N, C-alpha and C positions, 0 to 999 in steps of 0.2 A: 783154539777151541771153537766150537760151533758158535757162530755169531748170535748174540742176543738181539740184534736188530733185524734179523731175517724173520719174516712172517712165517710161522710154522706152528705145528700142534704143541710142541714142547718149549715154547718161548719162555714160560715161567721158570722151567728147569734151567734153561740156558742163562737167564738173568741171575738166578741164585748161584749158579756155578761161577759166573763172572764175578759176583760179589765176593765169593769165597777166595778166588785168586787175588782180587784187589786187597782184601783184608790181610792176605798172607804175603804181601810184598811185590806182587806182580803189577804191571801197568800195561794199559792198552796202547799199542803202537799206532793205531788207526790204519794199519795195513790189513787189507781184506783180500782173500782169494776165494774163488768158487770152484769146487770140484764136484762133479756128479750131482749138481743141483744143491749142494750144501755150501753155504757161505761160511768161511772160517775167518776168525779174527786172530791176529798174531799178538800174543802177550809176551812180555819179557820182564826180567828182573835186572836191577842194576841201572847204572847211569848210561847216558848216550842215546843216540838215535838209532832207529831201525827203519829202513826204507824198503821200498819195493825192489830196488836194486839188490839190497842185502838178501831179500827173499829169493830173487832170481839167481843170485850167486850160490846160495845154499842148494837150491833145486838142481842147478847145473852140476854141482859137485856130486849130489846124490844119484843123479841119473846114470852114472856109470855103473851103479849096482842094480838098476831097475830095467825091466824090459820096456821098450818105448810105449806100449799100450797100458802099462800098469796105472798110470795116473793121467786122467783126461782133464785138461784145464778148459774151463768154459769162459 
């Protein structure tokens, strides 16, 4: 989801959205990525850890379906 910690015009909406997810069983992984100027925070359900390596592994798997310029990492 869009990070509630990023300075932006809709920060209140982002904070409310994060609270919704937290109330409904999600937890913040403290893994953040920025794409096209928007910082995203990764949230998950369930036990266990989620690391930047997990994120990189997922993106690597998905890249076989994307054109190279579809997502620009900053």
